[in-house]
C-alpha positions in Angstrom: 6.4 -3.2 -50.5 2.9 -3.3 -48.9 2.2 -1.4 -45.8 1.8 -4.6 -43.6 5.1 -6.0 -44.8 6.8 -2.7 -44.3 5.4 -2.5 -40.7 6.5 -6.1 -40.0 10.0 -5.2 -41.3 10.1 -2.1 -39.1 9.0 -4.1 -36.0 11.5 -6.8 -36.5 14.3 -4.3 -37.0 13.4 -2.5 -33.8 13.2 -5.7 -31.9 16.7 -6.6 -33.1 18.0 -3.2 -32.2 16.4 -3.2 -28.7 19.0 -5.5 -27.1 21.8 -3.5 -28.6 20.4 -0.3 -27.1 20.0 -1.9 -23.7 23.6 -3.3 -23.8 24.9 0.2 -24.7 23.0 1.8 -21.8 24.1 -0.9 -19.3 27.7 -0.6 -20.4 27.7 3.2 -20.2 26.2 3.1 -16.7 28.7 0.5 -15.6 31.6 2.6 -16.7 30.3 5.9 -15.4 29.7 4.6 -11.9 33.2 3.3 -11.7 34.6 6.6 -13.1 32.9 8.8 -10.5 34.7 9.5 -7.2 33.7 7.6 -4.1 33.9 4.0 -2.9 30.8 1.9 -2.0 32.9 0.2 0.7 33.5 3.6 2.4 29.8 4.3 2.1 29.0 1.0 3.9 31.7 0.9 6.5 32.7 4.5 6.8 36.0 6.1 5.9 37.5 5.3 9.3 37.0 1.5 9.1 40.2 -0.7 9.2 41.8 -1.3 5.9 41.6 -5.1 6.5 37.8 -4.9 6.9 37.5 -2.8 3.7 39.5 -5.3 1.7 37.4 -8.2 3.1 34.2 -6.5 2.2 35.5 -5.5 -1.2 36.4 -9.1 -1.9 32.9 -10.2 -0.7 31.2 -7.8 -3.0 33.3 -8.7 -6.0 34.9 -5.3 -6.3 38.4 -6.4 -5.9 38.7 -7.9 -9.4 39.8 -6.0 -12.5 37.3 -3.7 -14.3 37.1 -6.2 -17.2 36.3 -9.1 -14.9 33.6 -7.1 -13.1 32.1 -6.1 -16.5 32.0 -9.7 -17.7 30.4 -10.8 -14.5 27.8 -8.0 -14.7 26.9 -8.8 -18.3 26.6 -12.5 -17.4 24.1 -11.6 -14.6 22.1 -9.4 -17.0 21.8 -12.3 -19.5 20.3 -14.4 -16.7 18.0 -11.5 -15.7 19.8 -11.1 -12.5 20.1 -7.5 -11.5 22.2 -8.2 -8.5 21.9 -7.5 -4.8 21.9 -4.2 -3.1 25.1 -3.2 -1.2 23.3 -1.1 1.4 20.0 -2.8 2.3 21.2 -6.1 4.0 21.2 -8.4 1.0 17.9 -7.2 -0.6 17.8 -8.0 -4.3 17.4 -5.3 -6.9 14.2 -7.0 -8.2 12.7 -6.8 -4.7 13.6 -3.1 -4.6 11.9 -2.5 -7.9 8.8 -4.5 -6.8 8.6 -2.5 -3.6 9.1 1.0 -5.0 7.9 0.9 -8.7 4.2 0.9 -7.9 4.5 4.3 -6.2 6.2 5.7 -9.3 3.6 4.3 -11.6 0.8 5.7 -9.5 2.4 9.1 -9.5 3.1 9.0 -13.2 -0.5 7.8 -14.1 -2.2 10.6 -12.2 0.3 13.2 -13.3 -0.2 12.2 -16.9 -4.0 12.4 -16.5 -3.7 15.9 -15.2 -1.2 16.8 -18.0 -3.4 15.5 -20.8 -6.6 17.1 -19.4 -5.1 20.5 -18.8 -2.9 20.6 -21.9 -5.7 19.4 -24.3 -8.2 21.8 -22.9 -5.9 24.9 -23.0 -4.6 23.9 -26.5 -8.1 23.4 -27.9 -9.3 26.8 -26.5 -6.3 28.6 -27.9 -6.5 26.9 -31.4 -10.3 27.6 -31.7 -9.8 31.3 -31.0 -6.7 32.3 -33.1 -5.1 35.7 -32.7 -7.1 36.5 -29.6 -6.2 36.9 -25.9 -7.0 33.2 -25.5 -4.5 32.3 -28.1 -1.8 34.5 -26.5 -2.6 33.1 -23.0 -2.4 29.5 -24.3 1.1 30.2 -25.8 2.3 31.8 -22.6 1.0 28.9 -20.6 2.8 26.4 -22.8 6.1 28.3 -22.6 6.0 28.9 -18.8 5.0 25.3 -17.8 7.5 23.8 -20.2 10.4 25.9 -18.9 9.8 26.0 -15.1 12.1 23.4 -13.2 10.1 20.7 -11.5 12.0 20.8 -8.3 11.7 24.6 -7.9 7.9 24.5 -8.7 7.5 21.7 -6.2 9.2 23.6 -3.4 7.3 26.8 -4.1 3.9 24.9 -4.1 4.9 23.1 -0.9 5.7 26.4 0.8 2.4 27.9 -0.4 -0.2 25.1 -0.1 1.4 22.9 2.5 3.3 25.2 4.9 1.4 28.5 4.6 -2.1 27.4 3.8 -1.9 23.9 5.2 -4.2 22.4 2.5 -2.0 19.5 1.6 0.6 17.3 3.4 4.3 18.1 2.9 5.2 14.7 1.4 5.1 10.9 1.7 2.5 8.7 0.2 0.3 7.9 3.1 0.0 9.0 6.8 2.8 7.6 8.8 0.5 6.9 11.8 -2.0 4.9 9.6 -1.6 1.5 8.0 -1.8 1.6 4.2 -4.4 -0.6 2.4 -3.7 -4.3 2.0 -1.2 -4.9 -0.8 -2.6 -6.5 -3.9 -1.0 -4.4 -6.7 1.1 -1.9 -4.8 -1.0 0.9 -6.1 -2.8 2.4 -3.1 -5.7 3.8 -5.1 -6.4 0.4 -6.6 -5.7 -1.6 -3.4 -8.0 0.6 -1.3 -10.8 0.0 -3.9 -10.2 -3.8 -4.0 -10.3 -3.9 -0.2 -13.4 -1.8 0.0 -11.7 0.9 2.1 -13.0 4.2 0.7 -11.3 6.1 3.5 -7.9 4.9 2.4 -8.8 5.7 -1.2 -9.6 9.4 -0.4 -6.6 9.6 1.8 -4.4 8.3 -1.0 -5.9 10.8 -3.5 -5.3 13.6 -0.9 -1.6 12.8 -0.7 -1.4 12.5 -4.4 -2.9 15.9 -5.2 0.0 18.2 -4.7 2.8 16.2 -6.4 0.5 15.2 -9.3 -0.8 18.7 -9.9 2.8 20.0 -9.8 4.2 17.4 -12.2 1.0 17.3 -14.4 0.7 21.0 -14.9 4.4 21.3 -15.8 4.0 18.5 -18.4 0.7 19.9 -19.8 2.7 22.6 -21.7 4.0 19.8 -24.0 0.4 18.7 -24.9 -0.9 22.3 -25.1 1.7 23.2 -27.8 1.1 20.0 -29.9 -2.7 20.2 -29.7 -2.8 23.9 -30.5 -0.6 23.6 -33.6 -2.2 20.5 -35.0 -5.7 21.5 -34.2 -5.3 24.9 -35.9 -4.1 23.1 -39.0 -7.0 20.7 -38.8 -9.6 23.4 -38.5 -8.4 24.8 -41.8 -8.9 21.5 -43.6 -11.4 21.0 -46.4 -13.6 18.6 -44.6 -14.0 21.0 -41.7 -15.0 23.8 -44.1 -17.5 21.4 -45.7 -19.0 20.6 -42.2 -19.3 24.3 -41.6 -21.1 24.8 -44.9 -23.6 22.1 -43.9 -24.4 24.1 -40.8 -22.7 21.7 -38.3 -22.3 23.5 -34.9 -18.8 24.7 -34.3 -18.5 22.9 -31.0 -19.4 19.6 -32.7 -16.9 20.2 -35.4 -14.2 20.9 -32.8 -14.9 17.8 -30.7 -16.2 15.2 -33.2 -14.1 16.0 -36.2 -11.0 18.2 -35.7 -9.8 17.3 -32.2 -9.8 13.6 -32.9 -7.5 14.0 -35.9 -5.3 16.6 -34.1 -4.7 14.1 -31.3 -2.9 11.6 -33.5 0.6 13.3 -33.0 -0.2 13.6 -29.3 -0.5 9.8 -29.0 3.2 9.4 -29.8 4.2 12.1 -27.3 1.8 10.7 -24.7 3.5 7.3 -24.7 7.1 8.5 -24.8 6.4 11.2 -22.2 4.8 8.6 -19.9 7.7 6.3 -20.3 10.2 9.1 -19.7 8.1 10.2 -16.7 8.6 6.8 -15.1 12.3 7.3 -15.0 12.6 11.0 -15.0 10.4 11.9 -11.9 13.4 11.7 -9.6 13.4 15.5 -8.8 9.6 15.4 -8.0 9.9 12.3 -5.9 12.8 13.7 -3.9 11.2 17.1 -3.5 7.9 15.5 -2.2 9.6 12.6 -0.3 7.6 10.3 -2.5 8.8 6.6 -1.9 9.0 5.7 -5.6 11.7 4.0 -7.6 13.2 7.2 -8.8 13.7 8.4 -5.2 15.3 5.0 -4.5 17.6 5.5 -7.4 18.7 8.9 -6.0 19.5 7.2 -2.6 21.5 4.4 -4.4 23.5 7.0 -6.3 24.2 8.9 -3.1 25.4 5.7 -1.3 27.4 4.4 -4.3 25.2 1.3 -4.5 26.4 0.0 -7.8 24.1 -2.9 -8.4 21.0 -1.0 -7.4 21.8 2.0 -9.7 22.7 -0.3 -12.6 19.6 -2.4 -12.1 17.2 0.4 -11.8 18.6 2.3 -14.8 18.5 -0.8 -17.0 14.9 -1.5 -15.9 13.9 2.1 -16.7 15.7 1.8 -20.1 13.7 -1.3 -20.9 10.5 0.4 -20.1 11.3 3.3 -22.4 12.4 1.0 -25.2 9.3 -1.2 -25.0 7.0 1.8 -24.7 8.6 3.5 -27.7 8.1 0.4 -29.9 4.5 -0.1 -28.7 3.6 3.6 -29.4 5.1 3.5 -32.9 3.1 0.4 -33.7 -0.1 1.8 -32.2 0.4 5.1 -34.1 0.9 3.2 -37.4 -2.3 1.2 -36.8 -4.3 4.4 -36.0 -3.0 6.5 -38.9 -2.9 4.6 -42.2 -0.9 7.5 -43.8 2.3 6.4 -41.9 4.7 4.4 -43.9 7.9 2.6 -42.8 
């Protein structure tokens, strides 16, 4: 089988499996929410509300039917791309919640990933180019520490140091409460401030992004440091690198123009999957920094037993991860002709 046909077969198989994966995730979330203690009606009306009012609200929300009937109704709505309506925000649809909060999560993820790639690649390249030295040891220690430190703990410590003690950064939120954010075009404040020509809002947005992005980016950089260091060290021992050295090519040019490019191929896969997971896994960072993103909104929905919002956001994040995983596999196969399926 030729490489192009094998890749087509792989893509078709993944596309057929994607709905099955999403159905499994949606079903598991549906069952887990109803297995956990707590009643959304109590969260809305309070535990002291009259039983008649609770029954009326439960009937209105469709929670009075059997579990099987609720499941069939839920799956039918998903097939129509209807994620439902929030139980706690006065009839706001889940799609509206995603549209309002997802840009903040994307902005945090993009800048955090930029920090992670820049720091991780730099530290990994320095460590790999100086094996068995203090630079190599420091790079390994950096990767281990940043990979193992909990995000919420690091966020609180950095807030105490740089926001409370030194006063260099704000404690949280995305923009000053007293100021109006830039006009909404994309929901990304950095982009919207540029489109509206408001450079003051742009720098303010970057200022509020600094501490959460540095926290999350540096913690994620350990992943890229380890991948770049290991692969770059192997690449620097390849025959074509030795041939370039024999021709008198400067070591810095060998590192940047030859070895680093090939060593970054495995990092592309990790980059895409880490970014996709970051969109759905930044909940601890968003809660710690009071960042008004979709992960923080998911935390609030879980706390309030808002079934439709939790189910909708989780399915949305799962879709993002599945699509990103497929796209990265295809991109990786196109970049590296050695990959076979």
